[in-house]
Residue, then its C-alpha position, 0 to 999 in steps of 0.5 A: x240801702x243795701x246794694x247787690x254785691x258783684x257776685x249777686x249782680x252777675x246772676x242778673x247779668x247772666x239772665x240778661x245775656x241769655x234769654x233761655x236762662x233762669x237763675x233760680x235755685x231751690x228745692x222740692x220737698x216731698x212730705x207725708x200726709x195730705x196737702x194743706x190748703x194754700x191759704x194755710x201755707x200763706x198764713x204760716x209764711x205771713x207769720x214768719x216773714x219778719x225773719x226774712x225782711x228781704x222777702x218783702x224787697x225787690x231789686x231796683x236798678x240804678x239810673x243809667x247803671x251808674x251804681x249796683x242795683x239796690x234792694x228796696x221795699x216793695x210797696x205792692x207786696x202781695x203774698x198771694x203772688x208768692x205762695x201758689x198751688x198746683x196739682x200733679x196729674x195722676x198717678x202723681x209719680x216721680x215722672x210727673x213730679x220731676x216734670x213739674x219741678x223742671x217747669x216751675x224752676x225754668x220760669x223766670x221771676x218777675x223782677x218787679x216783685x221780690x225774687x222768691x216763690x213757693x208752690x204747694x203741690x197736691x197729688x203726689x203718689x202715696x197720699x203725699x204732697x210736695x212743696x217747691x221753694x225757689x229763690x233767685x240766685x241773686x237773693x241767696x246761695x245754697x247755704x243761706x237759701x237753706x237757712x230760709x227753710x225756717x219760713x215754713x219748716x220746724x225741726x221735729x227734734x234739736x239739730x245735731x252739732x255739725x262742723x261748718x265747712x268754708x273758707x275762714x276769714x283772715x283777721x290778723x295782718x300775717x294771715x292776710x298776707x298769707x291769704x294774699x299770697x295764696x290768692x296769687x297762686x290760686x289766680x295762676x291755678x285758675x288761669x291754667x284751668x281756663x283752657x277749653x275742655x277737651x273735644x266734644x263734651x256735654x256743653x251746648x246752646x241752651x233751649x227753652x225748658x228744663x228736665x229734672x231727675x234725682x237719685x237718693x242714697x244712704x250716707x252711712x253705706x259708704x262710712x267704711x270706705x270713707x274711713x279706709x280711704x280717709x276721704x270726705x263725703x264730698x269726695x265720694x259724691x263728686x266721684x260718683x258724679x264723675x262716674x255718671x258723666x262717664x256713663x253719659x259720655x260713653x252712651x253718646x259715643x264720646x271719649x271720656x277724656x281726662x279733660x272732657x268734664x271740667x266742673x265749676x265747684x262752688x265753695x262756701x265762704x260762710x265760715x265765721x259768719x251767720x248765714x241766717x240773712x240771705x246773701x251770696x258768700x261763695x267762691x269756687x274751684x275749677x276741677x276736671x272730674x276723672x271721667x277717664x278712670x274706670x274704677x270707682x275707687x280710683x275716681x274717689x282717690x283722684x277727686x280727693x287728691x285734685x280737690x286738696x291740690x286746688x285748695x292748697x294752690x289757693x283757688x278758693x282764695x283767688x275767687x274771693x280776692x277777685x270778688x273783692x277787687x270787683x267790688x272796688x271797681x265803679x259799677x258802671x264799668x263793672x256792669x259793662x264788663x260783666x255783660x261783655x264777658x257773658x255775651x261771649x260763649x264759654x268753652x271752659x266749664x262743662x258742668x256745675x256740681x254743688x254740695x250743700x249740707x242740709x238739716x241732720x234732723x227731720x223737718x215738718x211743715x204744718x205738722x207734716x214731716x218732710x220725707x226728702x228734699x230734692x235740690x235744684x241748680x240752674x244751668x246757663x252759658x252753654x252749661x246744659x247739665x248741672x248737679x246739686x247735692x243735698x244732705x238730709x237726715x242721713x241721706x244724700x240726694x243728687x238733683x240733676x238739671x238738664x236742658x230740655x234737649x238733654x233727653x238722656x238725663x236718666x243715663x247720668x242719674x243711673x250712672x251716679x247711683x250705680x257708681x255709689x252702689x259699686x263703692x258700697x260693695x268695696x268697703x275695704x277701699x280696694x281699687 
């Protein structure tokens, strides 16, 4: 019997602590051609369910919470409850699609059933359709969740080689000692990042309902900039997010202070492991986004330097060691500690920004090619705005989640896109 890891259990505890929170991750794919029937999609999923046995399992709590919840087979599994159909109101524009994505993702999942769902969406403008896939975060993280796209998608051509990004697993005794020392240093670094964010920020109490927006850019357009500055795509993307939040703060009349926007940045820990099976293998860094800098190029350099410094300090390793230590604590104590911690409003993290590498070649569902994938990240615990980034076929899509009361989410989206365009115009890497 597989039991939930402390991290996976924490996502359930987050929902228990906040009735306005829905801890689901996922994506909305926009596909060419007319929509297949929901029966066709069900037949496709049914033929491939053996690739993901956990999709037939539900979470079962232990008596009196003496042990972590377990994954058990659902004797009443009904595929019809997990693959459903919706239709967009005319004209089926981006506005209507964004509204539907926010509505679907906001709905809590029934824990009496397996924690996943697919929604076939008819009526997207241009004679297209969409497929919204969502899973509870306790079932998978961004990387393993992407692997599960194989339940409904086929590659149109072979996948191109791609370097895996993550935290390598230490195997030798010397490496373990080095990792432990870095984890200790990282623990001190994380402690220093737990000071409250400066002044008014974008945090606040969550309400019922979610807003969603997205922007898509071409990765190749910043190739010369990345080479000139010797930075990664993730550096550029985070810098653009910082530019978007700067625009949002200024629109609200708030100071873009250097410590106004601390972000939780997930870091994959799948290196050296297969991500084919659903699970959560992720750690984190806590980074202050440089919203105080006006120059988009200076923001890129600042993000690069800060992320490198946090990695050198060992923040990702500290996160992994905290999870290992938590796994050694009796769950009856750990569960109570998590619930107590989550019941106290936090003031240290203003947003979450996650970047997941997607397929480098086109995917198709039932012969219909996917034109774009729009990623979704949940918000919780006073984090009212989150940003998910997903790469697909040479494009990077920023998916923005906002609390229903965040009626200026498009300001953030426009600010991110504007920052990217400014960087495209400065290919020489000059501030």
